[in-house]
C-alpha positions in Angstrom: 9.9 -0.8 19.6 9.3 -1.1 15.8 12.3 -2.1 13.8 10.7 -2.5 10.4 7.6 -0.7 9.3 5.6 -1.7 6.2 3.8 1.1 4.4 1.4 0.1 1.6 0.7 3.0 -0.8 -1.7 3.5 -3.7 -0.9 7.0 -4.8 -3.8 8.6 -2.9 -3.8 11.5 -0.5 -4.7 9.2 2.3 -1.6 7.1 1.6 0.5 10.2 1.8 -0.9 10.9 5.2 0.1 7.4 6.2 3.6 8.0 4.8 3.9 11.1 7.1 2.8 9.0 10.1 5.3 6.3 9.2 8.0 8.8 8.9 7.3 10.1 12.4 7.3 6.5 13.8 10.4 5.6 11.9 12.3 8.6 13.3 11.0 8.0 16.8 12.1 4.3 16.8 15.0 4.4 14.3 13.0 2.0 12.2 13.7 0.8 8.7 10.7 1.3 6.3 9.5 -0.8 3.3 7.0 0.9 1.0 5.0 -1.4 -1.1 2.4 -1.1 -3.9 0.2 -4.1 -4.8 -0.8 -4.7 -8.4 -3.6 -7.2 -9.2 -2.2 -8.9 -12.3 -5.7 -10.0 -13.6 -8.2 -7.3 -12.7 -11.6 -6.8 -14.3 -10.8 -4.1 -16.8 -14.2 -3.3 -18.3 -16.7 -4.5 -20.9 -16.8 -3.6 -24.5 -14.2 -2.3 -27.0 -14.2 1.2 -25.5 -12.9 -0.1 -22.1 -11.0 -3.3 -23.1 -7.3 -3.4 -22.3 -4.8 -6.0 -23.3 -3.0 -7.6 -20.5 0.4 -6.0 -21.5 -1.1 -2.5 -21.7 -2.8 -3.0 -18.3 0.4 -4.2 -16.6 2.4 -1.4 -18.2 0.0 1.3 -16.9 -0.3 -0.4 -13.5 3.5 -0.5 -13.2 3.8 3.1 -14.1 1.2 4.1 -11.5 3.0 1.8 -8.9 6.4 3.3 -9.6 5.0 6.9 -9.3 3.3 6.1 -5.9 6.4 4.4 -4.6 8.7 7.1 -5.7 6.6 9.8 -4.0 6.7 7.9 -0.8 10.4 7.1 -1.1 11.2 10.8 -1.8 9.3 11.9 1.3 11.0 9.4 3.5 14.6 9.9 2.2 14.0 13.7 2.5 13.1 13.1 6.2 16.2 11.0 6.7 14.4 7.7 7.0 16.0 4.4 5.7 13.6 3.1 3.1 13.3 0.1 0.7 10.5 -0.3 -1.8 8.9 -3.1 -3.8 6.0 -3.6 -6.1 4.2 -6.9 -5.6 1.5 -8.8 -7.5 -1.4 -10.3 -5.7 -5.0 -11.0 -6.6 -6.2 -8.8 -3.8 -4.4 -5.8 -2.3 -4.9 -7.0 1.3 -3.4 -10.4 0.5 -0.3 -8.7 -1.0 0.1 -6.5 2.0 -0.3 -9.4 4.5 2.2 -11.6 2.5 4.7 -8.7 2.2 4.5 -8.0 5.9 5.5 -11.6 6.5 8.1 -12.0 3.8 9.8 -8.7 4.7 9.8 -9.5 8.4 8.0 -6.3 9.3 6.7 -5.7 12.8 4.3 -2.9 12.1 1.9 -1.8 9.2 1.0 1.8 8.7 -1.6 2.3 6.1 -4.3 4.7 5.0 -8.1 4.2 5.0 -10.2 5.7 2.4 -13.1 6.0 4.9 -15.7 4.5 2.7 -19.1 4.3 4.2 -22.2 2.1 3.9 -23.0 0.9 0.4 -19.7 2.0 -1.1 -17.8 0.0 1.5 -20.0 -3.0 1.0 -19.5 -2.9 -2.8 -15.9 -1.9 -2.9 -14.7 -3.5 0.3 -12.1 -2.2 2.7 -8.5 -3.1 2.2 -7.6 -1.9 5.7 -10.3 -4.0 7.3 -9.2 -7.1 5.4 -5.6 -6.5 6.5 -6.7 -6.1 10.1 -8.6 -9.4 9.8 -5.8 -11.4 8.3 -2.5 -10.1 9.6 -0.7 -10.9 12.9 1.1 -7.6 12.8 0.0 -4.4 14.6 -1.7 -2.1 12.1 -1.9 1.7 12.4 -4.8 2.8 10.1 -4.6 6.5 9.2 -7.7 8.4 8.0 -7.2 11.0 5.3 
């Protein structure tokens, strides 16, 4: 049924729950999995000298975080016998990177975590999962942590 599953990760516990669900799906359908991490190349990094980053420092830290999150997901999948690829993509919003990766990787299913933000926090911070649901043509399994 699902030949290629896309699993966006961010290093959170909720993402690890999504990885576990993706493993179960991949094993059930003999699916290939692609794990992705989206980096915003130009984020708001703070105000003032105590918080200011240089672009190179930010990208270095973001890439280290991305590699750690992707490695954890890859290790879990390969340990379970699932065929997995991974990539780190740059996009100005996480949801856009996920939607574009789903298309470019020819995935036919997204499995992703939801942080379960509520009310004002959701309004201010937004919901990546909700935006992906609104903009992708792929089926999306949203896993709560």
